[in-house]
N, C-alpha and C positions, 0 to 999 in steps of 0.2 A: 248627628249631634257633634258637638266639638268639646274637647276637653280644654281646660284653661291652660294658658301658656305656662311652661315650666321655666324655672329660674336656673337652667343648666347651660351656661355659656362659658366656653373655655378659651376659644381662640378669637383672634382679631385679624382683620385683613384690610388691605389698602383699597380705597374706593378706586375703581378702574373702569375703563370703557372697553375692555377686551370681551374680550369676550364681547303634509298637506294632507261603505258596506264591504266588509271583508269579502274577498273574491271567492274562489272555489275552496270550500272547507276541506275537501279531500286533498286538493293539491297542496294546501298549506299545512295539513296535519293538525288543524284546530279540533280539539276534542274537549269534552268535559267542561270544566270551569272556564277555559279560555273561550270556547264558543259561546257559552251561556252569557258570559260577561260582555263580550264584544257585540253580540247580537242585540243587546238591550240598549246600547248606547245611541246617542244622537247621530245624525248623518253629517253634521258639520265637520269639516276636517280638511283634507289635503287641498291646497291651492285656495282655500277660503281666505277672506280678507282678515288682516290682523284687527283685533277688536280695539275699540277706544276705551280707555280706562274710565270707569264711572266714579272714581274717587281714589284716594291714596291712603295707605295705611303703613306707617313705620312699624317694624317688628324688632324689638330689642332682645327678645328671648324666644327660643323655639316654640312654635305652636304645635302641640301634640293633638292628633286627630284620631278619634274612634268613630265608626259609623261614617256619615257623609258630611263633608264640609263644602258648602257652596259659597264661593267668594264673591258672587254677584259681579264679576269682572272688575273688582277693585284691583289696584296695583299695590302689591306688597313689596316692601324693600327693607333691607337690613339697616338697623340703626344701632347706636350704642356699640356693644361688644360684637354684634353681627354686622356692623358696618365699619369696622376699624381697619388697621393697617397690617395685621398679621397675614402671612402667606403660608401658614402651616397646613400640611395635609391633615385630613381627618377633622376639619373644622365643623362646626355645628350647622345644621340646615335651618331654613326658614320654617319649613313644615316637616314634622315627623309623623308618618302614618303607621298606625298599628295594623296587625294582621286583619285583612278584609276591609280596610278603610277605603273611602272614595274621596278624592279631591277634585273639584270641578269648578270651571268658570273662574279661573284665577290667572292674573297677570303678575309675573315676578319682574320687578324693575331692577335697577342697579343702585347699590350693590345687592347681589342675590345670595351672598355667602355660599353655602354648599347646597342651595336649592331645596330639593325634596329628598327625604330618606324614607324608604319603605322597609319596614321591619319584617314583613311577611307579604302574602298576596295583597295586591292593591290595585286600584284603578285611578289613572290620571286622565280625566276627561276635559278636553278643551282647556289645557293649562299652557300658558304662553310665557316664554322666557325672552325678555327684550334684550338682555345682555347677560349671557351665562357667566356665572361665577366660577368656582372651582369645578363643579360639574352641575348639570341641570338637575339630574335625579340619580340616586344610587339605590340599587335593589339588593337587599341584604338578608332575605329570608333564608332559613336553614333547612326547610323541608323540600324534598325533591318534587313534591306535589304543588309547590307554590307557583302561582301564575300572576305575573305583573302585566297589566294591560295599559297601554298608552293609546288613547283614541282621540284624534283631533289635536289641535294646538300646534305649536311650533317653537323654534328656538333660533336665536341669532347670536352671532359673535361668541362662539365657543372656541377659545384658543386651543383647547385640547378636546376632551370628551364631552359629549352631550349626556349620554346615558351610560353609567358605570354599573356593570352587572357583576357584583361581587358574590352574591348568594347562590342558592341552588334553585332549580326549577326552570320555568319558561317565561320568556319576555316576548310580548306581542306588541308591535308598534304599527299602527294603521292610521291612515288619513292624517299624517303628520307632515310638517314641512320644516326644513332646516336650511340655513344659509350661513356662509362664512364660518366654517367649523373645522375642527381637526378630525374627530371620529364621531359618527352618529351613535354607534353602540360598540362598546368594548367589554368583553368578559375579562375578569381580572387575570392578568398574566403572571403576577408574582405575589399574590396574597399568601399569608402564612397558613390560612385555612383555605383549601381548594375543594371544589365540588366537581364530580364527574357528570357528563351528559347534559350539561346546560343546553338549552335550545333557544334560538332567536328566530322570530318570524317578522319580516318587514314587508308590509303590503300596502299598496296604494299610497305611496309617499312621494313627496317632491323634494329634491335635493338641488341646491343651487350653489355653484362654485363661488368662491374658492372653498376647497375642502380636500382632505387627505384620504379618508376611508369611510365607507358606509358602515361596515361591520368588521370587527376583528374577533376571532375565536381561537381557542387552544385545541388543536386537533388531537394532541396527545392525551387530552382528558375526555375524548369522545364527544366534544361539543359540535353542534350543527347550527347552520344559519340558512334560512330559506328566504329568497328575495322574489317578490312578485309585484308587477305593476309599479316599478320604480321609474320615475321621470327625473332625468338629470338635466339641469339647465346651465347653460354657459360653460360647458366643458367639452367643446368640440374635439379637443386633443385627447380626451379621455384620460386625464391625469388622476381623477378620483378613483381609488381602488374599490370596487364593489364589495369584495370579500377577501380578507387576508387571514391566512392560517399561521398560528404561532405555536411554539413549543413552550407551554406554560410551566411554571415552577412554584414552589412554596418557600423559596429562599430569599426572595427580594431582589434577585438578579434580573437584569433586563431580559425579557423574553426574546428568543431567537425567532426571526421571521422565516417561515418554512415555504411560503409560496402564496400566490394570489390567483384568483379566478375560480371558476366552477370545477369541482373534481368529482361530482356525483355522490360524494359521501358526506363531507363536512360542509362545503360551500355548495348549496343546492339551488341553482338557477341556470337559465339558459340565456343566450343573447337576446331572445325575444322578450324576456322579462324586464329588460332595461330599454328605455326610450330616451334618446338624446335630443334635446330641444335647443 
C-alpha cells in the first residue's frame, strides 16, 4: 500500500540533464534477510532493456511509502518545489521509503530531485533512473541489521554518486546496470554520524564507461565491499576504479584516499570477478 504524499518540501533545484540470480550465496556472504529478500525477486535485471514509460506523473511533494508501491512503469519526475533551481545538499526525494518498504517498477525521469530515500531496510526492484539528480538513492537506516536490496533496474548520467550509503547495515546491489557515472556506491566519508562495519555486495552488474569508481568504502570504520560477476564495458584502459578505500571522518572534511584494488580484507574480489568488454 502507499501512504499519501506529504507536504514537506524544503529545497529547490535547477532542471538539468546531468546526471544490469544472486551467484554463490556463500561467496557473497548473503545471509538472513538479504538472502530471503533477494531470492524472492524477479529475474529481470543486468543488461536487460530499458523499459518504456507507460505514462508520466509529476511529483510536487515527496511520496511516502509503507508496504509495497508498484509504479506500473510510469515515469515520475519532480515538479514544483521538487523541480526547481536549488542545488542544496540534503534536498527532498521523490520517494521516501519507511522501514521494510518495497518500491518496484518505477522510472524516475528528470528532474529527479534526490531520488529515493530509505529510512530503514528497503527493497528497490526494477527501479530505473533516466537522469540521476543529486543521488539516485540514499540509504539511511540506523540499525546494524538493516538490509537495503537493489535488484534489477539501472541508472544513467550521475555526475557524482548513484547510491549514497549513509546509514548502518548492508547494501546488496544485483542485476543492476549503470552508465555515465561518478561512483556507483559510496559509503558516507564525512557524515556527522558514522557507523562501523557497513558492508556492500555488488553482484551480476553491468558498468559502462565513463565512470570513476564502482564502490568507495571507509576502511578505518571496518567497512567491506565484495564484487562478483561485474562486467565493465568501454573501459579497455581500466580507468574505472573497482574498489577504493578511504579514511572516513565525522568532521565534514574531505576523506583521504588510502588505496585502490583488492586487499583481501576491505575490498574483496579477484581479477576473475571483473570482465572487461
